C-alpha positions in Angstrom: 0.0 0.0 0.0 1.3 3.5 -0.8 2.1 6.0 1.8 -0.7 8.3 2.8 -0.7 11.6 1.1 0.2 14.8 3.1 -3.2 16.0 1.9 -4.8 13.5 4.2 -4.5 16.0 7.0 -7.8 16.1 8.9 -8.0 19.9 8.9 -7.6 20.0 5.1 -10.3 17.4 4.6 -12.6 19.3 7.0 -12.0 22.6 5.3 -12.9 21.1 2.0 -16.0 19.4 3.4 -17.2 22.5 5.2 -16.7 24.7 2.1 -18.3 22.4 -0.4 -20.8 20.4 1.6 -21.8 22.1 4.9 -22.0 25.6 3.2 -24.6 24.4 0.6 -26.6 22.6 3.4 -26.8 25.9 5.3 -27.7 27.8 2.1 -30.6 25.3 1.5 -31.7 25.6 5.1 -31.8 29.4 5.2 -32.7 30.4 1.6 -35.1 27.7 0.5 -38.0 29.0 2.7 -37.7 32.4 1.0 -37.3 31.2 -2.6 -40.1 32.1 -5.0 -42.2 29.3 -6.5 -40.1 27.6 -9.1 -36.9 28.8 -7.5 -33.9 26.5 -7.7 -30.5 25.8 -6.1 -27.6 24.8 -8.3 -24.5 23.2 -6.7 -21.1 22.4 -8.2 -19.5 19.0 -8.0 -16.6 17.9 -10.2 -15.0 15.1 -12.2 -13.0 14.0 -9.1 -16.2 12.5 -7.7 -16.2 9.9 -10.4 -12.5 9.8 -11.4 -10.3 10.8 -8.5 -6.7 11.7 -9.0 -3.9 10.6 -6.6 -3.3 13.2 -3.9 -6.8 14.8 -4.2 -8.6 12.7 -1.6 -10.5 15.6 0.0 -11.6 16.9 -3.4 -12.9 13.6 -4.6 -14.7 12.9 -1.3 -16.4 16.3 -1.1 -17.4 16.2 -4.7 -18.9 12.7 -4.1 -20.7 14.1 -1.0 -22.2 17.0 -3.1 -23.6 14.4 -5.6 -25.3 12.6 -2.6 -26.4 15.9 -1.0 -28.2 16.9 -4.2 -30.1 13.6 -4.3 -31.0 14.0 -0.6 -32.2 17.6 -1.1 -34.2 16.6 -4.1 -36.5 14.6 -1.8 -36.6 17.2 1.0 -39.4 19.7 1.2 -37.4 22.6 -0.2 -35.9 24.0 -2.4 -38.4 23.1 -5.2 -35.6 22.3 -7.7 -32.0 21.4 -7.1 -29.4 20.5 -9.6 -25.7 19.7 -9.6 -23.3 20.7 -12.3 -20.2 18.5 -12.6 -17.8 20.1 -15.0 -14.5 18.5 -16.0 -11.3 20.3 -15.1 -11.5 23.9 -16.3 -8.3 26.0 -16.7 -9.2 28.8 -14.3 -5.7 29.5 -13.2 -6.3 27.6 -9.9 -3.9 24.9 -11.0 -1.1 27.4 -11.7 0.2 27.0 -8.1 1.2 23.4 -8.9 4.2 24.6 -10.9 5.1 24.3 -14.6 2.4 25.1 -17.1 2.6 21.5 -18.2 1.6 20.4 -14.7 -1.1 23.0 -14.4 -2.8 21.8 -17.6 -4.7 18.9 -16.0 -6.2 16.3 -18.3 -9.9 16.3 -18.8 -11.8 13.1 -18.1 
């Protein structure tokens, strides 16, 4: 078995989870009751939920949690419509911190 990644730090995992999962739960809780009829909530998942990359455990886990959250909110009383958008990797500049441009240009799945 490979050595655990340094990204398996509990605080990093919790930060990712709080940002991408707990935040949308709180948005649904507080904004759904005030949404107009036909209102909707759209959340973002990502390709990592289905095709995780080595070293991106927290990203994959939180994206998978978003997919489950959307299915759970869909059967909840509110909001009336909920969707998830799961884009492939998009070159937003966020990957630039990983070094060389060749490393920043992540493959699309």
